[in-house]
N, CA, C and O of each residue as an XYZ file, in Angstrom:
244
protein
N     236.873    122.424    -74.581
C     236.334    123.187    -73.475
C     236.381    122.248    -72.211
O     236.265    121.025    -72.286
N     236.542    122.864    -71.189
C     236.636    122.093    -69.890
C     235.609    122.687    -68.841
O     235.305    123.880    -68.860
N     235.108    121.815    -67.952
C     234.262    122.278    -66.840
C     235.165    122.843    -65.771
O     236.376    122.622    -65.764
N     234.539    123.585    -64.858
C     235.312    124.181    -63.850
C     234.492    124.020    -62.483
O     233.262    124.060    -62.499
N     235.146    123.856    -61.418
C     234.526    123.903    -60.015
C     234.825    125.248    -59.398
O     235.951    125.736    -59.290
N     233.733    125.770    -59.023
C     233.876    127.168    -58.472
C     234.155    127.062    -56.958
O     234.124    125.971    -56.388
N     234.424    128.200    -56.328
C     234.843    128.259    -54.887
C     233.693    127.999    -53.934
O     233.824    128.050    -52.711
N     232.516    127.708    -54.582
C     231.351    127.235    -53.703
C     231.437    125.757    -53.315
O     230.595    125.241    -52.580
N     232.436    125.117    -53.808
C     232.629    123.624    -53.580
C     232.761    123.450    -52.048
O     233.452    124.252    -51.418
N     232.146    122.465    -51.447
C     232.142    122.083    -50.093
C     233.041    120.911    -49.828
O     233.078    120.409    -48.704
N     233.777    120.451    -50.833
C     234.769    119.400    -50.627
C     234.141    118.127    -50.191
O     234.647    117.429    -49.311
N     233.040    117.824    -50.804
C     232.336    116.489    -50.454
C     232.987    115.284    -51.072
O     233.002    114.174    -50.541
N     233.550    115.598    -52.289
C     234.182    114.523    -53.048
C     233.350    113.703    -53.920
O     233.826    112.722    -54.491
N     232.076    114.069    -54.058
C     231.166    113.202    -54.853
C     231.488    113.283    -56.274
O     231.107    112.337    -56.964
N     232.117    114.236    -56.841
C     232.423    114.423    -58.274
C     233.609    113.547    -58.635
O     233.625    112.992    -59.734
N     234.607    113.391    -57.765
C     235.884    112.758    -58.178
C     235.735    111.424    -58.822
O     236.269    111.155    -59.898
N     234.987    110.580    -58.131
C     234.834    109.173    -58.720
C     233.993    109.072    -59.948
O     234.015    108.049    -60.633
N     233.287    110.055    -60.232
C     232.412    110.110    -61.383
C     233.145    110.407    -62.742
O     232.623    110.172    -63.831
N     234.322    110.911    -62.595
C     235.039    111.403    -63.892
C     235.692    110.207    -64.573
O     236.505    109.566    -63.907
N     235.427    109.832    -65.829
C     236.012    108.790    -66.415
C     237.399    109.016    -66.836
O     238.062    108.056    -67.230
N     237.919    110.242    -66.787
C     239.266    110.431    -67.368
C     240.208    110.986    -66.213
O     241.314    111.480    -66.431
N     239.664    110.849    -65.029
C     240.424    111.198    -63.797
C     240.957    112.721    -63.856
O     242.098    113.024    -63.509
N     240.081    113.571    -64.294
C     240.404    115.035    -64.395
C     240.124    115.763    -63.081
O     240.482    116.933    -62.949
N     239.533    115.146    -62.169
C     239.028    115.800    -60.944
C     239.917    115.355    -59.848
O     240.130    114.161    -59.636
N     240.459    116.355    -59.121
C     241.297    116.068    -57.819
C     241.009    117.005    -56.800
O     240.387    118.040    -57.039
N     241.486    116.658    -55.520
C     241.343    117.518    -54.474
C     242.375    118.664    -54.539
O     243.574    118.398    -54.627
N     241.934    119.914    -54.498
C     243.024    121.024    -54.581
C     243.187    121.519    -53.273
O     242.686    120.899    -52.336
N     243.889    122.664    -53.068
C     244.293    123.125    -51.801
C     243.106    123.634    -51.011
O     243.069    123.458    -49.793
N     242.155    124.244    -51.641
C     240.989    124.834    -50.966
C     239.563    124.070    -51.349
O     238.614    124.014    -50.567
N     239.570    123.547    -52.549
C     238.406    122.762    -53.044
C     238.862    121.920    -54.084
O     240.019    121.965    -54.504
N     237.886    121.058    -54.568
C     238.242    120.125    -55.722
C     238.375    120.980    -57.013
O     237.720    122.006    -57.194
N     239.252    120.491    -57.871
C     239.522    121.195    -59.184
C     239.436    120.225    -60.340
O     239.501    119.011    -60.149
N     239.297    120.730    -61.475
C     239.220    119.921    -62.705
C     240.374    120.387    -63.616
O     240.485    121.567    -63.946
N     241.205    119.452    -63.999
C     242.351    119.722    -64.871
C     241.757    119.949    -66.306
O     241.201    119.046    -66.932
N     241.913    121.183    -66.760
C     241.474    121.544    -68.084
C     242.065    120.780    -69.208
O     241.409    120.569    -70.229
N     243.354    120.334    -69.050
C     243.962    119.533    -70.017
C     243.397    118.068    -70.175
O     243.559    117.448    -71.226
N     242.747    117.553    -69.125
C     242.241    116.211    -69.019
C     240.792    116.197    -69.354
O     240.308    115.306    -70.052
N     240.076    117.209    -68.846
C     238.524    117.231    -68.951
C     238.099    117.172    -70.436
O     238.582    117.947    -71.261
N     237.223    116.276    -70.739
C     236.563    116.080    -72.015
C     235.094    116.216    -72.004
O     234.392    115.864    -72.952
N     234.605    116.778    -70.818
C     233.105    117.019    -70.525
C     232.303    115.657    -70.767
O     231.100    115.626    -71.027
N     233.100    114.571    -70.653
C     232.430    113.233    -70.827
C     232.112    112.849    -72.247
O     231.516    111.793    -72.464
N     232.471    113.634    -73.206
C     232.237    113.282    -74.556
C     232.963    111.959    -74.915
O     234.165    111.790    -74.715
N     232.169    111.074    -75.439
C     232.678    109.734    -75.718
C     232.450    108.752    -74.677
O     232.661    107.555    -74.867
N     231.990    109.263    -73.495
C     231.816    108.379    -72.310
C     230.380    108.384    -71.891
O     229.798    107.322    -71.668
N     229.777    109.570    -71.775
C     228.345    109.811    -71.302
C     227.751    110.845    -72.172
O     228.428    111.559    -72.912
N     226.386    110.908    -72.057
C     225.647    111.854    -72.856
C     225.812    113.324    -72.297
O     225.693    114.310    -73.025
N     226.084    113.387    -70.997
C     226.363    114.611    -70.375
C     227.453    114.580    -69.365
O     227.781    113.464    -68.962
N     228.060    115.608    -68.896
C     229.132    115.451    -67.925
C     228.533    114.756    -66.628
O     227.518    115.152    -66.054
N     229.259    113.725    -66.268
C     228.760    112.893    -65.105
C     228.918    113.480    -63.752
O     228.231    113.106    -62.801
N     229.865    114.439    -63.667
C     230.150    115.121    -62.346
C     229.047    116.081    -61.942
O     228.719    116.215    -60.763
N     228.459    116.772    -62.978
C     227.406    117.748    -62.707
C     226.230    117.436    -61.974
O     225.840    118.245    -61.131
N     225.605    116.376    -62.174
C     224.339    115.948    -61.447
C     224.654    115.435    -60.027
O     223.734    115.439    -59.209
N     225.809    115.018    -59.684
C     226.159    114.555    -58.387
C     226.495    115.610    -57.389
O     226.511    115.378    -56.180
N     226.767    116.795    -57.922
C     227.275    117.868    -57.045
C     226.048    118.422    -56.251
O     225.052    118.845    -56.837
N     226.165    118.402    -54.906
C     225.020    118.905    -54.126
C     224.913    120.334    -54.031
O     223.877    120.805    -53.561
N     225.872    121.113    -54.426
C     225.798    122.579    -54.419
C     225.842    123.176    -55.839
O     225.870    124.403    -55.942
N     225.851    122.478    -56.833
C     225.761    123.036    -58.302
C     226.902    123.924    -58.497
O     226.717    125.015    -59.038
N     228.156    123.538    -58.079
C     229.295    124.377    -58.333
C     230.188    124.021    -59.486
O     231.319    124.497    -59.589
N     229.654    123.144    -60.391
C     230.454    122.712    -61.558
C     229.758    123.413    -62.708
O     228.572    123.229    -62.982
N     230.617    124.274    -63.401
C     230.068    125.095    -64.537
C     230.935    124.939    -65.840
O     232.048    124.413    -65.798
N     230.453    125.351    -66.834
C     231.224    125.429    -68.076
C     232.066    126.602    -68.233
O     232.746    126.742    -69.249
């Protein structure tokens, strides 16, 4: 399963450096998560590290 960034993203970029597998990148309209790379931080952190840093809560399962 992969996380997803919704179109509510404000392009702040806070999430990108938090990803331990570099699955987050700047898309054409807002940041995106590559579903083939995203591991929801399993094996790295207890919970996805990008979710708590998002100021608009636009990262969902």
